[in-house]
PDB file of N, H, CA, C and O in Angstrom:
ATOM      1  N   UNK A   1     -21.436-135.324  51.234  1.00  0.00           N
ATOM      2  CA  UNK A   1     -22.546-136.668  51.285  1.00  0.00           C
ATOM      3  C   UNK A   1     -23.109-137.070  50.211  1.00  0.00           C
ATOM      4  O   UNK A   1     -22.802-136.502  49.163  1.00  0.00           O
ATOM      5  N   UNK A   2     -24.046-138.116  50.195  1.00  0.00           N
ATOM      6  H   UNK A   2     -24.296-138.578  51.046  1.00  0.00           H
ATOM      7  CA  UNK A   2     -24.637-138.386  49.101  1.00  0.00           C
ATOM      8  C   UNK A   2     -26.302-138.819  49.851  1.00  0.00           C
ATOM      9  O   UNK A   2     -26.578-139.872  50.426  1.00  0.00           O
ATOM     10  N   UNK A   3     -27.098-137.784  49.640  1.00  0.00           N
ATOM     11  H   UNK A   3     -26.874-136.928  49.173  1.00  0.00           H
ATOM     12  CA  UNK A   3     -28.306-137.829  49.671  1.00  0.00           C
ATOM     13  C   UNK A   3     -29.023-139.856  49.902  1.00  0.00           C
ATOM     14  O   UNK A   3     -29.002-140.753  49.059  1.00  0.00           O
ATOM     15  N   UNK A   4     -29.572-139.896  51.403  1.00  0.00           N
ATOM     16  H   UNK A   4     -29.589-139.167  52.087  1.00  0.00           H
ATOM     17  CA  UNK A   4     -29.845-141.022  50.999  1.00  0.00           C
ATOM     18  C   UNK A   4     -31.315-141.070  51.595  1.00  0.00           C
ATOM     19  O   UNK A   4     -31.336-140.417  52.638  1.00  0.00           O
ATOM     20  N   UNK A   5     -32.323-141.518  51.345  1.00  0.00           N
ATOM     21  H   UNK A   5     -32.306-142.049  50.498  1.00  0.00           H
ATOM     22  CA  UNK A   5     -34.198-141.496  51.708  1.00  0.00           C
ATOM     23  C   UNK A   5     -33.705-142.166  53.590  1.00  0.00           C
ATOM     24  O   UNK A   5     -33.601-141.336  54.493  1.00  0.00           O
ATOM     25  N   UNK A   6     -33.569-143.034  53.751  1.00  0.00           N
ATOM     26  H   UNK A   6     -33.654-143.709  53.018  1.00  0.00           H
ATOM     27  CA  UNK A   6     -33.229-143.650  54.377  1.00  0.00           C
ATOM     28  C   UNK A   6     -32.853-142.766  56.446  1.00  0.00           C
ATOM     29  O   UNK A   6     -33.390-142.308  57.455  1.00  0.00           O
ATOM     30  N   UNK A   7     -31.773-143.045  55.896  1.00  0.00           N
ATOM     31  H   UNK A   7     -31.336-143.416  55.077  1.00  0.00           H
ATOM     32  CA  UNK A   7     -30.533-141.812  56.932  1.00  0.00           C
ATOM     33  C   UNK A   7     -30.380-140.617  56.355  1.00  0.00           C
ATOM     34  O   UNK A   7     -29.215-140.219  56.328  1.00  0.00           O
ATOM     35  N   UNK A   8     -31.137-139.966  55.915  1.00  0.00           N
ATOM     36  H   UNK A   8     -32.083-140.289  55.936  1.00  0.00           H
ATOM     37  CA  UNK A   8     -30.524-138.545  55.405  1.00  0.00           C
ATOM     38  C   UNK A   8     -29.483-138.140  53.704  1.00  0.00           C
ATOM     39  O   UNK A   8     -29.537-137.935  52.491  1.00  0.00           O
ATOM     40  N   UNK A   9     -28.654-138.260  54.888  1.00  0.00           N
ATOM     41  H   UNK A   9     -28.610-138.427  55.873  1.00  0.00           H
ATOM     42  CA  UNK A   9     -27.009-137.852  53.806  1.00  0.00           C
ATOM     43  C   UNK A   9     -26.385-139.842  54.466  1.00  0.00           C
ATOM     44  O   UNK A   9     -26.793-140.678  55.271  1.00  0.00           O
ATOM     45  N   UNK A  10     -25.143-139.690  53.401  1.00  0.00           N
ATOM     46  H   UNK A  10     -24.811-139.010  52.747  1.00  0.00           H
ATOM     47  CA  UNK A  10     -24.234-141.012  53.556  1.00  0.00           C
ATOM     48  C   UNK A  10     -23.020-140.600  53.230  1.00  0.00           C
ATOM     49  O   UNK A  10     -23.017-140.034  52.137  1.00  0.00           O
ATOM     50  N   UNK A  11     -21.463-140.690  54.012  1.00  0.00           N
ATOM     51  H   UNK A  11     -21.466-141.150  54.900  1.00  0.00           H
ATOM     52  CA  UNK A  11     -20.603-139.852  54.174  1.00  0.00           C
ATOM     53  C   UNK A  11     -20.152-140.839  52.486  1.00  0.00           C
ATOM     54  O   UNK A  11     -20.309-142.048  52.319  1.00  0.00           O
ATOM     55  N   UNK A  12     -19.505-139.687  51.315  1.00  0.00           N
ATOM     56  H   UNK A  12     -19.377-138.704  51.451  1.00  0.00           H
ATOM     57  CA  UNK A  12     -18.835-140.283  50.344  1.00  0.00           C
ATOM     58  C   UNK A  12     -17.527-139.593  50.194  1.00  0.00           C
ATOM     59  O   UNK A  12     -17.330-138.417  50.500  1.00  0.00           O
ATOM     60  N   UNK A  13     -16.619-140.440  49.685  1.00  0.00           N
ATOM     61  H   UNK A  13     -16.779-141.396  49.436  1.00  0.00           H
ATOM     62  CA  UNK A  13     -15.583-139.799  49.098  1.00  0.00           C
ATOM     63  C   UNK A  13     -15.273-139.873  46.773  1.00  0.00           C
ATOM     64  O   UNK A  13     -15.448-140.519  45.740  1.00  0.00           O
ATOM     65  N   UNK A  14     -14.714-138.587  47.414  1.00  0.00           N
ATOM     66  H   UNK A  14     -14.572-138.062  48.253  1.00  0.00           H
ATOM     67  CA  UNK A  14     -14.284-138.119  45.745  1.00  0.00           C
ATOM     68  C   UNK A  14     -12.410-138.388  45.414  1.00  0.00           C
ATOM     69  O   UNK A  14     -11.573-137.511  45.626  1.00  0.00           O
ATOM     70  N   UNK A  15     -12.167-139.430  45.007  1.00  0.00           N
ATOM     71  H   UNK A  15     -12.846-140.143  44.835  1.00  0.00           H
ATOM     72  CA  UNK A  15     -10.779-140.031  45.265  1.00  0.00           C
ATOM     73  C   UNK A  15     -10.255-139.174  43.252  1.00  0.00           C
ATOM     74  O   UNK A  15     -10.936-139.467  42.269  1.00  0.00           O
ATOM     75  N   UNK A  16      -9.005-138.201  43.152  1.00  0.00           N
ATOM     76  H   UNK A  16      -8.452-137.963  43.951  1.00  0.00           H
ATOM     77  CA  UNK A  16      -8.304-138.288  42.190  1.00  0.00           C
ATOM     78  C   UNK A  16      -7.119-138.930  42.208  1.00  0.00           C
ATOM     79  O   UNK A  16      -6.190-138.705  42.983  1.00  0.00           O
ATOM     80  N   UNK A  17      -7.153-139.582  41.507  1.00  0.00           N
ATOM     81  H   UNK A  17      -7.908-139.765  40.877  1.00  0.00           H
ATOM     82  CA  UNK A  17      -6.408-141.248  41.076  1.00  0.00           C
ATOM     83  C   UNK A  17      -4.672-140.253  40.653  1.00  0.00           C
ATOM     84  O   UNK A  17      -4.551-139.329  39.849  1.00  0.00           O
ATOM     85  N   UNK A  18      -3.736-140.796  41.403  1.00  0.00           N
ATOM     86  H   UNK A  18      -3.835-141.547  42.056  1.00  0.00           H
ATOM     87  CA  UNK A  18      -2.622-140.060  40.778  1.00  0.00           C
ATOM     88  C   UNK A  18      -2.175-140.599  39.506  1.00  0.00           C
ATOM     89  O   UNK A  18      -2.724-141.699  39.432  1.00  0.00           O
ATOM     90  N   UNK A  19      -1.260-140.358  38.150  1.00  0.00           N
ATOM     91  H   UNK A  19      -0.815-139.465  38.210  1.00  0.00           H
ATOM     92  CA  UNK A  19      -1.537-141.355  37.070  1.00  0.00           C
ATOM     93  C   UNK A  19      -0.570-142.439  37.787  1.00  0.00           C
ATOM     94  O   UNK A  19       0.177-142.219  38.741  1.00  0.00           O
ATOM     95  N   UNK A  20      -0.720-143.389  37.254  1.00  0.00           N
ATOM     96  H   UNK A  20      -1.327-143.568  36.480  1.00  0.00           H
ATOM     97  CA  UNK A  20      -0.829-144.789  37.405  1.00  0.00           C
ATOM     98  C   UNK A  20      -0.985-145.409  38.252  1.00  0.00           C
ATOM     99  O   UNK A  20      -0.452-146.513  38.366  1.00  0.00           O
ATOM    100  N   UNK A  21      -2.330-144.522  39.738  1.00  0.00           N
ATOM    101  H   UNK A  21      -2.763-143.625  39.645  1.00  0.00           H
ATOM    102  CA  UNK A  21      -2.170-145.717  40.470  1.00  0.00           C
ATOM    103  C   UNK A  21      -3.449-146.538  40.386  1.00  0.00           C
ATOM    104  O   UNK A  21      -4.423-146.304  39.672  1.00  0.00           O
ATOM    105  N   UNK A  22      -3.340-147.169  40.925  1.00  0.00           N
ATOM    106  H   UNK A  22      -2.548-147.359  41.506  1.00  0.00           H
ATOM    107  CA  UNK A  22      -4.945-148.835  39.977  1.00  0.00           C
ATOM    108  C   UNK A  22      -5.374-148.656  42.243  1.00  0.00           C
ATOM    109  O   UNK A  22      -5.699-149.705  42.798  1.00  0.00           O
ATOM    110  N   UNK A  23      -5.327-147.932  42.729  1.00  0.00           N
ATOM    111  H   UNK A  23      -5.063-147.080  42.278  1.00  0.00           H
ATOM    112  CA  UNK A  23      -6.849-147.713  43.776  1.00  0.00           C
ATOM    113  C   UNK A  23      -7.599-147.966  43.877  1.00  0.00           C
ATOM    114  O   UNK A  23      -8.407-147.065  43.653  1.00  0.00           O
ATOM    115  N   UNK A  24      -8.133-149.104  44.221  1.00  0.00           N
ATOM    116  H   UNK A  24      -7.476-149.835  44.403  1.00  0.00           H
ATOM    117  CA  UNK A  24      -9.617-149.402  44.673  1.00  0.00           C
ATOM    118  C   UNK A  24     -10.478-148.786  45.576  1.00  0.00           C
ATOM    119  O   UNK A  24     -10.236-148.303  46.682  1.00  0.00           O
ATOM    120  N   UNK A  25     -11.717-148.885  44.832  1.00  0.00           N
ATOM    121  H   UNK A  25     -11.914-149.277  43.933  1.00  0.00           H
ATOM    122  CA  UNK A  25     -12.810-148.823  46.020  1.00  0.00           C
ATOM    123  C   UNK A  25     -13.032-148.938  47.277  1.00  0.00           C
ATOM    124  O   UNK A  25     -13.515-148.142  48.082  1.00  0.00           O
ATOM    125  N   UNK A  26     -12.207-151.177  47.518  1.00  0.00           N
ATOM    126  H   UNK A  26     -11.815-151.823  46.863  1.00  0.00           H
ATOM    127  CA  UNK A  26     -12.319-151.130  48.662  1.00  0.00           C
ATOM    128  C   UNK A  26     -11.471-150.201  49.439  1.00  0.00           C
ATOM    129  O   UNK A  26     -11.810-149.516  50.404  1.00  0.00           O
ATOM    130  N   UNK A  27     -10.210-150.293  48.817  1.00  0.00           N
ATOM    131  H   UNK A  27      -9.934-150.849  48.033  1.00  0.00           H
ATOM    132  CA  UNK A  27      -9.451-150.150  49.341  1.00  0.00           C
ATOM    133  C   UNK A  27      -9.685-148.539  50.232  1.00  0.00           C
ATOM    134  O   UNK A  27      -9.699-148.139  51.396  1.00  0.00           O
ATOM    135  N   UNK A  28      -9.800-148.141  49.228  1.00  0.00           N
ATOM    136  H   UNK A  28      -9.788-148.466  48.282  1.00  0.00           H
ATOM    137  CA  UNK A  28     -10.450-146.225  49.694  1.00  0.00           C
ATOM    138  C   UNK A  28     -11.430-146.645  51.213  1.00  0.00           C
ATOM    139  O   UNK A  28     -11.232-145.932  52.196  1.00  0.00           O
ATOM    140  N   UNK A  29     -12.390-147.727  51.317  1.00  0.00           N
ATOM    141  H   UNK A  29     -12.551-148.306  50.518  1.00  0.00           H
ATOM    142  CA  UNK A  29     -13.424-147.958  52.629  1.00  0.00           C
ATOM    143  C   UNK A  29     -12.741-148.448  53.835  1.00  0.00           C
ATOM    144  O   UNK A  29     -12.764-148.174  55.035  1.00  0.00           O
ATOM    145  N   UNK A  30     -11.832-149.670  52.703  1.00  0.00           N
ATOM    146  H   UNK A  30     -11.814-149.893  51.728  1.00  0.00           H
ATOM    147  CA  UNK A  30     -11.022-150.183  54.338  1.00  0.00           C
ATOM    148  C   UNK A  30      -9.824-148.990  54.937  1.00  0.00           C
ATOM    149  O   UNK A  30      -9.379-149.184  56.068  1.00  0.00           O
ATOM    150  N   UNK A  31      -9.617-148.477  54.603  1.00  0.00           N
ATOM    151  H   UNK A  31      -9.979-148.319  53.684  1.00  0.00           H
ATOM    152  CA  UNK A  31      -8.328-147.131  55.363  1.00  0.00           C
ATOM    153  C   UNK A  31      -9.137-146.414  55.734  1.00  0.00           C
ATOM    154  O   UNK A  31      -8.971-146.068  56.903  1.00  0.00           O
ATOM    155  N   UNK A  32     -10.289-145.867  55.069  1.00  0.00           N
ATOM    156  H   UNK A  32     -10.424-146.149  54.119  1.00  0.00           H
ATOM    157  CA  UNK A  32     -11.253-144.491  56.131  1.00  0.00           C
ATOM    158  C   UNK A  32     -11.672-145.837  57.413  1.00  0.00           C
ATOM    159  O   UNK A  32     -11.120-145.650  58.497  1.00  0.00           O
ATOM    160  N   UNK A  33     -12.414-146.875  57.336  1.00  0.00           N
ATOM    161  H   UNK A  33     -12.863-147.027  56.456  1.00  0.00           H
ATOM    162  CA  UNK A  33     -12.534-147.436  57.930  1.00  0.00           C
ATOM    163  C   UNK A  33     -11.980-147.752  59.188  1.00  0.00           C
ATOM    164  O   UNK A  33     -12.746-148.204  60.039  1.00  0.00           O
ATOM    165  N   UNK A  34     -10.425-147.549  59.544  1.00  0.00           N
ATOM    166  H   UNK A  34      -9.802-147.182  58.852  1.00  0.00           H
ATOM    167  CA  UNK A  34      -9.707-147.859  60.373  1.00  0.00           C
ATOM    168  C   UNK A  34      -9.482-146.555  61.263  1.00  0.00           C
ATOM    169  O   UNK A  34      -9.138-146.399  62.434  1.00  0.00           O
ATOM    170  N   UNK A  35      -9.826-145.663  60.205  1.00  0.00           N
ATOM    171  H   UNK A  35     -10.105-145.789  59.253  1.00  0.00           H
ATOM    172  CA  UNK A  35      -9.384-143.885  60.666  1.00  0.00           C
ATOM    173  C   UNK A  35     -10.586-143.309  61.751  1.00  0.00           C
ATOM    174  O   UNK A  35     -10.316-142.645  62.751  1.00  0.00           O
ATOM    175  N   UNK A  36     -11.859-143.677  61.368  1.00  0.00           N
ATOM    176  H   UNK A  36     -12.078-144.217  60.555  1.00  0.00           H
ATOM    177  CA  UNK A  36     -12.822-142.809  61.485  1.00  0.00           C
ATOM    178  C   UNK A  36     -13.757-143.819  62.591  1.00  0.00           C
ATOM    179  O   UNK A  36     -13.345-144.910  62.986  1.00  0.00           O
ATOM    180  N   UNK A  37     -14.992-143.258  62.962  1.00  0.00           N
ATOM    181  H   UNK A  37     -15.327-142.372  62.641  1.00  0.00           H
ATOM    182  CA  UNK A  37     -16.075-143.616  64.181  1.00  0.00           C
ATOM    183  C   UNK A  37     -16.657-144.441  62.583  1.00  0.00           C
ATOM    184  O   UNK A  37     -16.319-144.225  61.419  1.00  0.00           O
ATOM    185  N   UNK A  38     -17.906-145.687  63.329  1.00  0.00           N
ATOM    186  H   UNK A  38     -18.180-145.862  64.274  1.00  0.00           H
ATOM    187  CA  UNK A  38     -18.220-146.148  62.626  1.00  0.00           C
ATOM    188  C   UNK A  38     -19.360-145.230  61.582  1.00  0.00           C
ATOM    189  O   UNK A  38     -19.371-145.413  60.365  1.00  0.00           O
ATOM    190  N   UNK A  39     -20.084-144.456  62.120  1.00  0.00           N
ATOM    191  H   UNK A  39     -20.075-144.308  63.109  1.00  0.00           H
ATOM    192  CA  UNK A  39     -21.167-143.452  61.537  1.00  0.00           C
ATOM    193  C   UNK A  39     -20.431-142.738  61.323  1.00  0.00           C
ATOM    194  O   UNK A  39     -20.692-141.692  61.917  1.00  0.00           O
ATOM    195  N   UNK A  40     -19.137-142.651  60.482  1.00  0.00           N
ATOM    196  H   UNK A  40     -18.925-143.501  59.999  1.00  0.00           H
ATOM    197  CA  UNK A  40     -18.379-141.672  59.599  1.00  0.00           C
ATOM    198  C   UNK A  40     -17.490-142.856  58.587  1.00  0.00           C
ATOM    199  O   UNK A  40     -16.319-142.763  58.219  1.00  0.00           O
ATOM    200  N   UNK A  41     -18.369-143.844  58.326  1.00  0.00           N
ATOM    201  H   UNK A  41     -19.320-143.919  58.625  1.00  0.00           H
ATOM    202  CA  UNK A  41     -17.174-144.252  57.740  1.00  0.00           C
ATOM    203  C   UNK A  41     -18.106-144.512  55.727  1.00  0.00           C
ATOM    204  O   UNK A  41     -19.276-144.756  55.431  1.00  0.00           O
ATOM    205  N   UNK A  42     -16.927-144.308  54.893  1.00  0.00           N
ATOM    206  H   UNK A  42     -15.977-144.110  55.133  1.00  0.00           H
ATOM    207  CA  UNK A  42     -17.220-144.295  53.495  1.00  0.00           C
ATOM    208  C   UNK A  42     -18.167-144.708  52.697  1.00  0.00           C
ATOM    209  O   UNK A  42     -17.714-145.473  51.846  1.00  0.00           O
ATOM    210  N   UNK A  43     -19.544-144.485  52.592  1.00  0.00           N
ATOM    211  H   UNK A  43     -19.911-143.863  53.284  1.00  0.00           H
ATOM    212  CA  UNK A  43     -20.607-145.668  51.662  1.00  0.00           C
ATOM    213  C   UNK A  43     -20.261-146.135  50.341  1.00  0.00           C
ATOM    214  O   UNK A  43     -20.281-147.256  49.834  1.00  0.00           O
ATOM    215  N   UNK A  44     -19.826-144.595  49.758  1.00  0.00           N
ATOM    216  H   UNK A  44     -19.809-143.683  50.169  1.00  0.00           H
ATOM    217  CA  UNK A  44     -19.626-144.916  48.419  1.00  0.00           C
ATOM    218  C   UNK A  44     -18.102-143.843  48.107  1.00  0.00           C
ATOM    219  O   UNK A  44     -17.657-142.902  48.764  1.00  0.00           O
ATOM    220  N   UNK A  45     -17.715-144.352  47.098  1.00  0.00           N
ATOM    221  H   UNK A  45     -18.076-145.116  46.564  1.00  0.00           H
ATOM    222  CA  UNK A  45     -16.389-144.177  46.585  1.00  0.00           C
ATOM    223  C   UNK A  45     -16.713-143.247  45.129  1.00  0.00           C
ATOM    224  O   UNK A  45     -17.883-143.111  44.771  1.00  0.00           O
ATOM    225  N   UNK A  46     -15.967-142.842  44.605  1.00  0.00           N
ATOM    226  H   UNK A  46     -15.017-142.953  44.895  1.00  0.00           H
ATOM    227  CA  UNK A  46     -16.055-141.910  42.915  1.00  0.00           C
ATOM    228  C   UNK A  46     -14.701-141.199  42.962  1.00  0.00           C
ATOM    229  O   UNK A  46     -14.225-140.291  43.644  1.00  0.00           O
ATOM    230  N   UNK A  47     -14.254-142.013  41.914  1.00  0.00           N
ATOM    231  H   UNK A  47     -14.640-142.749  41.360  1.00  0.00           H
ATOM    232  CA  UNK A  47     -12.826-141.255  41.273  1.00  0.00           C
ATOM    233  C   UNK A  47     -13.563-140.426  40.020  1.00  0.00           C
ATOM    234  O   UNK A  47     -14.343-140.744  39.122  1.00  0.00           O
ATOM    235  N   UNK A  48     -13.041-139.457  40.350  1.00  0.00           N
ATOM    236  H   UNK A  48     -12.407-139.199  41.080  1.00  0.00           H
ATOM    237  CA  UNK A  48     -13.118-137.997  38.944  1.00  0.00           C
ATOM    238  C   UNK A  48     -11.207-137.579  38.445  1.00  0.00           C
ATOM    239  O   UNK A  48     -10.110-137.998  38.814  1.00  0.00           O
ATOM    240  N   UNK A  49     -11.569-136.818  37.703  1.00  0.00           N
ATOM    241  H   UNK A  49     -12.461-136.478  37.403  1.00  0.00           H
ATOM    242  CA  UNK A  49     -10.362-136.382  37.037  1.00  0.00           C
ATOM    243  C   UNK A  49     -10.224-135.115  38.022  1.00  0.00           C
ATOM    244  O   UNK A  49      -9.349-134.427  37.496  1.00  0.00           O
ATOM    245  N   UNK A  50     -10.515-134.687  38.801  1.00  0.00           N
ATOM    246  H   UNK A  50     -11.226-135.246  39.228  1.00  0.00           H
ATOM    247  CA  UNK A  50     -10.129-133.184  39.693  1.00  0.00           C
ATOM    248  C   UNK A  50     -12.261-132.959  40.098  1.00  0.00           C
ATOM    249  O   UNK A  50     -13.391-133.207  39.677  1.00  0.00           O
ATOM    250  N   UNK A  51     -11.083-132.008  41.730  1.00  0.00           N
ATOM    251  H   UNK A  51     -10.165-131.806  42.072  1.00  0.00           H
ATOM    252  CA  UNK A  51     -12.541-131.511  42.367  1.00  0.00           C
ATOM    253  C   UNK A  51     -12.426-129.896  42.400  1.00  0.00           C
ATOM    254  O   UNK A  51     -11.748-129.085  43.031  1.00  0.00           O
ATOM    255  N   UNK A  52     -13.456-129.834  41.376  1.00  0.00           N
ATOM    256  H   UNK A  52     -14.007-130.492  40.863  1.00  0.00           H
ATOM    257  CA  UNK A  52     -14.266-128.601  41.705  1.00  0.00           C
ATOM    258  C   UNK A  52     -14.133-127.866  42.430  1.00  0.00           C
ATOM    259  O   UNK A  52     -14.682-128.473  43.349  1.00  0.00           O
ATOM    260  N   UNK A  53     -13.707-126.576  43.042  1.00  0.00           N
ATOM    261  H   UNK A  53     -13.261-126.083  42.296  1.00  0.00           H
ATOM    262  CA  UNK A  53     -12.604-125.577  43.734  1.00  0.00           C
ATOM    263  C   UNK A  53     -13.097-124.068  42.908  1.00  0.00           C
ATOM    264  O   UNK A  53     -12.955-123.718  41.736  1.00  0.00           O
ATOM    265  N   UNK A  54     -13.666-123.452  43.982  1.00  0.00           N
ATOM    266  H   UNK A  54     -13.781-123.736  44.934  1.00  0.00           H
ATOM    267  CA  UNK A  54     -13.565-121.708  44.078  1.00  0.00           C
ATOM    268  C   UNK A  54     -12.233-121.254  43.579  1.00  0.00           C
ATOM    269  O   UNK A  54     -11.206-121.897  43.797  1.00  0.00           O
ATOM    270  N   UNK A  55     -12.272-119.878  42.749  1.00  0.00           N
ATOM    271  H   UNK A  55     -13.106-119.356  42.572  1.00  0.00           H
ATOM    272  CA  UNK A  55     -10.998-119.526  42.976  1.00  0.00           C
ATOM    273  C   UNK A  55      -9.889-118.903  43.893  1.00  0.00           C
ATOM    274  O   UNK A  55      -8.828-118.367  43.575  1.00  0.00           O
ATOM    275  N   UNK A  56     -10.656-119.217  45.586  1.00  0.00           N
ATOM    276  H   UNK A  56     -11.519-119.652  45.845  1.00  0.00           H
ATOM    277  CA  UNK A  56     -10.278-118.496  46.256  1.00  0.00           C
ATOM    278  C   UNK A  56      -9.614-120.381  46.606  1.00  0.00           C
ATOM    279  O   UNK A  56      -8.781-120.343  47.512  1.00  0.00           O
ATOM    280  N   UNK A  57      -9.719-121.022  46.370  1.00  0.00           N
ATOM    281  H   UNK A  57     -10.395-121.054  45.634  1.00  0.00           H
ATOM    282  CA  UNK A  57      -9.566-123.013  46.467  1.00  0.00           C
ATOM    283  C   UNK A  57     -10.519-123.463  47.475  1.00  0.00           C
ATOM    284  O   UNK A  57     -10.119-124.475  48.052  1.00  0.00           O
ATOM    285  N   UNK A  58     -11.631-123.043  47.864  1.00  0.00           N
ATOM    286  H   UNK A  58     -11.956-122.221  47.395  1.00  0.00           H
ATOM    287  CA  UNK A  58     -11.924-124.173  48.801  1.00  0.00           C
ATOM    288  C   UNK A  58     -13.082-124.829  47.600  1.00  0.00           C
ATOM    289  O   UNK A  58     -13.485-124.247  46.593  1.00  0.00           O
ATOM    290  N   UNK A  59     -13.444-126.201  48.073  1.00  0.00           N
ATOM    291  H   UNK A  59     -13.116-126.674  48.891  1.00  0.00           H
ATOM    292  CA  UNK A  59     -14.035-126.712  47.396  1.00  0.00           C
ATOM    293  C   UNK A  59     -16.021-126.830  47.558  1.00  0.00           C
ATOM    294  O   UNK A  59     -16.854-126.816  48.464  1.00  0.00           O
ATOM    295  N   UNK A  60     -15.994-126.938  46.115  1.00  0.00           N
ATOM    296  H   UNK A  60     -15.317-126.949  45.379  1.00  0.00           H
ATOM    297  CA  UNK A  60     -17.193-126.471  45.599  1.00  0.00           C
ATOM    298  C   UNK A  60     -17.928-127.854  45.780  1.00  0.00           C
ATOM    299  O   UNK A  60     -18.081-128.481  44.732  1.00  0.00           O
ATOM    300  N   UNK A  61     -18.499-128.541  47.148  1.00  0.00           N
ATOM    301  H   UNK A  61     -18.375-128.032  47.999  1.00  0.00           H
ATOM    302  CA  UNK A  61     -19.214-129.224  47.713  1.00  0.00           C
ATOM    303  C   UNK A  61     -20.786-129.645  46.733  1.00  0.00           C
ATOM    304  O   UNK A  61     -21.304-130.661  46.269  1.00  0.00           O
ATOM    305  N   UNK A  62     -20.977-128.691  46.773  1.00  0.00           N
ATOM    306  H   UNK A  62     -20.555-127.866  47.150  1.00  0.00           H
ATOM    307  CA  UNK A  62     -22.576-128.246  46.027  1.00  0.00           C
ATOM    308  C   UNK A  62     -22.029-129.069  44.166  1.00  0.00           C
ATOM    309  O   UNK A  62     -22.740-129.926  43.640  1.00  0.00           O
ATOM    310  N   UNK A  63     -21.599-128.900  43.948  1.00  0.00           N
ATOM    311  H   UNK A  63     -21.022-128.204  44.375  1.00  0.00           H
ATOM    312  CA  UNK A  63     -21.010-129.348  42.741  1.00  0.00           C
ATOM    313  C   UNK A  63     -20.911-130.270  42.639  1.00  0.00           C
ATOM    314  O   UNK A  63     -21.434-130.773  41.645  1.00  0.00           O
ATOM    315  N   UNK A  64     -20.066-131.268  43.731  1.00  0.00           N
ATOM    316  H   UNK A  64     -19.641-130.860  44.539  1.00  0.00           H
ATOM    317  CA  UNK A  64     -19.809-132.927  44.216  1.00  0.00           C
ATOM    318  C   UNK A  64     -21.209-133.531  44.476  1.00  0.00           C
ATOM    319  O   UNK A  64     -21.382-134.748  44.534  1.00  0.00           O
ATOM    320  N   UNK A  65     -21.994-132.814  44.597  1.00  0.00           N
ATOM    321  H   UNK A  65     -21.853-131.825  44.550  1.00  0.00           H
ATOM    322  CA  UNK A  65     -22.990-133.794  45.191  1.00  0.00           C
ATOM    323  C   UNK A  65     -24.351-133.506  43.825  1.00  0.00           C
ATOM    324  O   UNK A  65     -25.514-133.910  43.834  1.00  0.00           O
ATOM    325  N   UNK A  66     -23.822-132.898  43.051  1.00  0.00           N
ATOM    326  H   UNK A  66     -22.878-132.570  43.044  1.00  0.00           H
ATOM    327  CA  UNK A  66     -24.902-132.840  41.618  1.00  0.00           C
ATOM    328  C   UNK A  66     -23.752-133.582  40.751  1.00  0.00           C
ATOM    329  O   UNK A  66     -24.105-133.838  39.599  1.00  0.00           O
ATOM    330  N   UNK A  67     -22.538-133.943  41.078  1.00  0.00           N
ATOM    331  H   UNK A  67     -22.251-133.735  42.013  1.00  0.00           H
ATOM    332  CA  UNK A  67     -21.801-134.622  39.888  1.00  0.00           C
ATOM    333  C   UNK A  67     -21.982-136.606  40.518  1.00  0.00           C
ATOM    334  O   UNK A  67     -22.017-137.739  40.038  1.00  0.00           O
ATOM    335  N   UNK A  68     -22.034-136.010  41.649  1.00  0.00           N
ATOM    336  H   UNK A  68     -22.006-135.090  42.039  1.00  0.00           H
ATOM    337  CA  UNK A  68     -22.859-137.438  42.516  1.00  0.00           C
ATOM    338  C   UNK A  68     -23.837-138.000  41.472  1.00  0.00           C
ATOM    339  O   UNK A  68     -23.869-138.952  40.692  1.00  0.00           O
ATOM    340  N   UNK A  69     -24.788-136.745  41.897  1.00  0.00           N
ATOM    341  H   UNK A  69     -24.762-135.972  42.531  1.00  0.00           H
ATOM    342  CA  UNK A  69     -26.245-137.546  41.797  1.00  0.00           C
ATOM    343  C   UNK A  69     -26.584-137.544  40.121  1.00  0.00           C
ATOM    344  O   UNK A  69     -27.680-137.892  39.682  1.00  0.00           O
ATOM    345  N   UNK A  70     -25.347-137.048  39.187  1.00  0.00           N
ATOM    346  H   UNK A  70     -24.456-136.766  39.544  1.00  0.00           H
ATOM    347  CA  UNK A  70     -25.678-137.298  37.753  1.00  0.00           C
ATOM    348  C   UNK A  70     -25.271-138.519  37.412  1.00  0.00           C
ATOM    349  O   UNK A  70     -25.908-139.341  36.754  1.00  0.00           O
ATOM    350  N   UNK A  71     -23.809-138.672  38.033  1.00  0.00           N
ATOM    351  H   UNK A  71     -23.292-138.004  38.567  1.00  0.00           H
ATOM    352  CA  UNK A  71     -22.957-140.168  37.606  1.00  0.00           C
ATOM    353  C   UNK A  71     -24.345-141.310  37.824  1.00  0.00           C
ATOM    354  O   UNK A  71     -24.463-142.324  37.136  1.00  0.00           O
ATOM    355  N   UNK A  72     -25.415-140.867  39.011  1.00  0.00           N
ATOM    356  H   UNK A  72     -25.319-140.044  39.570  1.00  0.00           H
ATOM    357  CA  UNK A  72     -26.133-142.032  38.778  1.00  0.00           C
ATOM    358  C   UNK A  72     -25.303-143.360  40.634  1.00  0.00           C
ATOM    359  O   UNK A  72     -24.193-143.494  41.148  1.00  0.00           O
ATOM    360  N   UNK A  73     -26.753-143.972  40.908  1.00  0.00           N
ATOM    361  H   UNK A  73     -27.655-143.864  40.491  1.00  0.00           H
ATOM    362  CA  UNK A  73     -25.608-144.695  42.203  1.00  0.00           C
ATOM    363  C   UNK A  73     -25.261-145.840  41.334  1.00  0.00           C
ATOM    364  O   UNK A  73     -24.040-145.871  41.486  1.00  0.00           O
ATOM    365  N   UNK A  74     -25.573-146.865  40.465  1.00  0.00           N
ATOM    366  H   UNK A  74     -26.565-146.840  40.341  1.00  0.00           H
ATOM    367  CA  UNK A  74     -24.825-147.563  39.921  1.00  0.00           C
ATOM    368  C   UNK A  74     -23.699-147.495  39.086  1.00  0.00           C
ATOM    369  O   UNK A  74     -23.279-148.348  38.303  1.00  0.00           O
ATOM    370  N   UNK A  75     -23.144-146.088  39.414  1.00  0.00           N
ATOM    371  H   UNK A  75     -23.485-145.396  40.050  1.00  0.00           H
ATOM    372  CA  UNK A  75     -21.587-146.196  38.939  1.00  0.00           C
ATOM    373  C   UNK A  75     -20.619-145.763  39.759  1.00  0.00           C
ATOM    374  O   UNK A  75     -19.414-145.727  39.510  1.00  0.00           O
ATOM    375  N   UNK A  76     -21.433-145.276  41.218  1.00  0.00           N
ATOM    376  H   UNK A  76     -22.412-145.306  41.420  1.00  0.00           H
ATOM    377  CA  UNK A  76     -20.682-145.673  42.620  1.00  0.00           C
ATOM    378  C   UNK A  76     -20.250-146.513  42.814  1.00  0.00           C
ATOM    379  O   UNK A  76     -19.716-146.696  43.908  1.00  0.00           O
TER     380      UNK A  76
END
């Protein structure tokens, strides 16, 4: 989730593209919108090289949030 002044947090997707993939931000948003409730719709999409994980394999969500904040809203 991405911090937001009005809503508190907004749903965000971090996507690792497969080699040769031309998946777009809008395709991700449209796909998710068809499968979730309106309040769960993805508002931001970031394409990353890898998802940070702990040695146990858990996703390090705090690192993703920090990465999103460091990228800035203009790049998302």
